[in-house]
N, C-alpha and C positions, 0 to 999 in steps of 0.2 A: 558606128564609125570604126573602121578597121584599125589595127594596132599601128600600122605604118603611118596612116593619116594622123592619128593621135600623136605619134612621136614627132612628126613634122610640125604640127600645130604647137606642141610644147616648146620646141626650139624657136619657132617664130615668135611665140609669146615672150620667151626669155630675151630674144633680140630686141623686141619693143621696149622691154624694161631696161635694157642696157643703153638705149638711146639717150645721149646727153650725159651719161655717167662717166666721170673721169676721176683721177686720183690714185690710179694703180701704179706701182713702181716699175713693174716689168713690162707693161704693155698699155697700149691705148687702142680703143676700138671705135670705128666710125661706121655707123649704120647707114646703108644705102638702099632705101626702099624696104620692101617686106621680105626679100629673098636673098639678100647678100649683105656682107659686112667686110670691112678691111681691118685686119688685126695687125697692128704694128708692134713688133717685139723689140724692146730696147735692151741694150747691154748696159752694165753698170760696172762699178769698181770690182765687184765680187763675182759677177756673172757675165761671161763674154759670149758673143754670138758664135755659134758653131753648129752648122747644119750639115756637117759631113756625113752624118749617119742617116739622113733622110733618104727615102726611096720613093719611086714613082709607080703608079699603077699603069701597067702596060695596056695599051688600047683603051685607056680610060676616057672619060668625057671631058671636053673642054668647057670653060665657062659659057653659059648661055648668052651672056651680054659681053660686048667688047670691053676689055680692060686695058688701060694704059700701062705699058711696061715701066717699072720704077727702078731707078738706079740709086742705091743707098750704100752707106758704109757702116755706120754704127747701129743700124737697125735692119730688120728683115720684115717685109710686108707679106702677109698671107691673106688670101680671100676665102671667106667661108660662104658657100652657096647652098641654099635650100630651095633649089628650083623645082617647080611642080613637075616639069617634064622628066626629071631624074628620080624624083620620089625618094631622095635620101640626102643627108648632109654630105658635102664634099668640100675638101680644102685644097687650094692651090698655092704654090709659092709664086709671088708676083714680082720678084726681083730679077731684073734682066741679067742673064748670064750665070746666075747662081745654081740653076738646075741642070746645066749642060753636062755635068759629070755624074749625075745621080744614076744609081742602078734602078732596074725595073723589076716589078713583081707582078705576076699574072693573077688577076682576080676574075674568074669566069663570070661571076654574078654582075660584074661591072661592065661587061661587054654588051653592046647592043641596046643600051639604054638611051632613049632619046632619039632624035632624028640623026641621020648620018652626017649632016653638016656640022653637028656638034661634036663629032669625034675629035680627039686630040690629034693634032698634026705635027707637033713638035714637043720637045722637052718642056718648054714654057707652058704649054697647054695641058700637059698631063697632070692629073691630080696626085696629091701625096698619098702614100700608103700609110694610113694611120689606124692603129688597132681599134681605137674608139669608133671610127667610122665603119670598120669591118664588123665589129660587135653590134653596132646599131642595126645592121641588116638582119641580125638574128633576133635581137631583143630591142626594138625601137623605143619602147617605153622605159627601158632601164638605163639608157645612155643619154645624158643631158648635154646641153651646150657647154656647161662648165667642164665636163669630162673632156670634150674635144679641145677646148682652150688650154686646159692643163697639159694635155699630151703635146700640143704644139709647143708650149713653153718648155716642157721637159726635153723635147727633141731638138730645140734650137738654141738653148742656152747651156753653157758649160762653166761650172757645174750646174745641174738643174736646180732651180730655186726650191728651197724647202717649203716656202709658202708662195704659191703662184699669185695669190690675191693680196700680197703685201701692199699696204697703203703708203703712199708717198706724202708724208706730212709736211714736206717742204713746198708742195704745190701751192700756188697763190691763194686759192679760196680757203684752204685748210690753215695755211700759215696766218691768215688775217681774219679768220672767223671770229676770234675773240678780241683781237686788237682793233679791227675795223668791222664790227658786225653790220651786216646788211642783209636784206632779204635774199639777194642772189647767192651770197656765200652760204647762207643757211639752207637754201633750197638744194644747192649742190651737195652739201654735207649730208642732208637727209636722203637724197637720191642714192648716194654711195652707201650709206648705212643700210638703206632698205634693200639694195641689191645683194649685199653681203649675207642677208638672211636666206638668199636663194641658193648659195653655193654650199657644198658639203661642209658641215661644221667641224671645227678643230679648235685647239686652244689658241691658235693664231687668230682665227676668225673671231672668236669670242672676245679676245683681248682688244682687237681693233674695233669691234662693234661697241664695246663698253667705252673705249676712249672717244670714239666719234660721238657717242651719245652725250658724254661729258662736254665735249666741245660745242655740240649743238645746244645743249641746255644752257651753258654759260653764255654763248653768243646770243641766244634768245633773251636771256635775263638782261644782258647789257643793252640790247636793242630796245627792249621795253623801257628800261630806265632812261635811255636817251630820248625816246619819244615823249615820256612824261616830263622830262626837263624842258623840252622844246614847246610843250603845250602851254598856252597862255593860262594865267591864273583864273579860276572861275569862282565867283562869289555865290552862285546859285546853289543853295543847299538842297534843292529838290531832288528826290530820287529818280526823277525823269529828266535827264539832261536835255536841254534845248526845248523842253516842253513846259507848258503852264501846269503847275501842280493842280490836280483835280480837287475840287471842293468836296469836303466831307458832308455827308447828309446830316441834317439836324433832326434829332429824335423828336 
């Protein structure tokens, strides 16, 4: 398997692991099939949306599949595509009108990829010029989906977040994982904790993983206690619950 195909497969594998994962403060991601995802970047009290520094790839490739234009105010939506025909990860800004004043950068390697009807015909269809995507062309196995997401966040929020993967502990399933423990809340907490193991480690990531592990362990302990309370009393002292105790052989 060549390095480009391996790099594509690694990003697609990470996309699959992101499916259903939520709880991040700065963004939400929606997986759409095996080749694309919508990344919604949110502003907060400390980080405001600012995409004025973004640029577009001149004569770049348009999304392979039709995408509805999105009109938003306090968020910006990006599409991450890993289409087989392009053989590289590409990111587009999908907010209507927000790309009209973007500057262009010529990237020779990005011209002539895919069929001619996939060429960008407007600002809206031109992909973003992201260093992580350019570097991926040279070293596919060294650039991950996490690197691309981090660059998008750093390029669209002002000031750039110190921790792109900051966890929002006010989200419903985390806020109630110990007060109202249930399998759904625990599963979502475990999925978030598991994905954080895939991103570059830092003191922020380690701290969040440890706290999520604490919430998960406490929620599971409370859930088990609730199940035990709800279970009817059993007078059968057999070590084989629900079964007749086997007779011992007589010597």
